[in-house]
C-alpha positions, 0 to 999 in steps of 0.5 A: 734653653734646656728643659728643667726636667725636675721642675717639669716632673714636679709640675706633672706630679702636682697635676697628677695629685689634683686629677686624682682628687677630682676623680675621687670626688666623682668616682672611685678606682675599680681594683679589679680593672684599674679603671676609674668609675663614676659613682652616683651622687650620694642621696639622703632621701629616696627619689620622689619621682621619675624626674628626680631619677632622670636628673640623677641619671643625667648627673651620673652620665656627666660624671662618667664623661668627666671621669673619662676625660680626666682619666685620659689626662691622668694617663698622659701625666703618668706616662710623662712622669714614667718617661721623663728621664728618657732621651726622647722626652720633650721631643715631638713623636712625629718629627723628633724635634724639640717641643717648644719650651712655651708648649712644655711649660703650658702642657708638661705632658705634651708629646708633639710640637705645635706644628704636629699638635693635631696628630 
C-alpha cells in the first residue's frame, strides 16, 4: 500500500504544533539565532536561600535539556514537511528501500527503515 502523504503531512503538522506549544511553555525563540532557549520559571517572590536558588537552577537545566530534545524532534518534523513531496520521502537514507508502513505511521519523520534504525 502506498504512503498517504497528505495524511502523513497532517500528522507532522499536528506534531509540529504540539512541539512548538510545549517549547513555548518552557522557553522562547531567540530571534537573533533562530534557536529555542529555556527560560527560568516565573517567580512572584524573591529566592529565600541557596537551596531555593539551587532548585531553580536545576529546573532551568531540566528545561534546557527538554528544549534541546524537543528542538531536535522539531527539526526532524520540519525537514519531513519540507521534503514530503520528494521522491526520496519514505525511503531509507541508508539502503534506499521503502520504510515500513507501520514505522511511518508510528514516526512520520522517520528517515530509515527498521533495519537501519540505529544509523
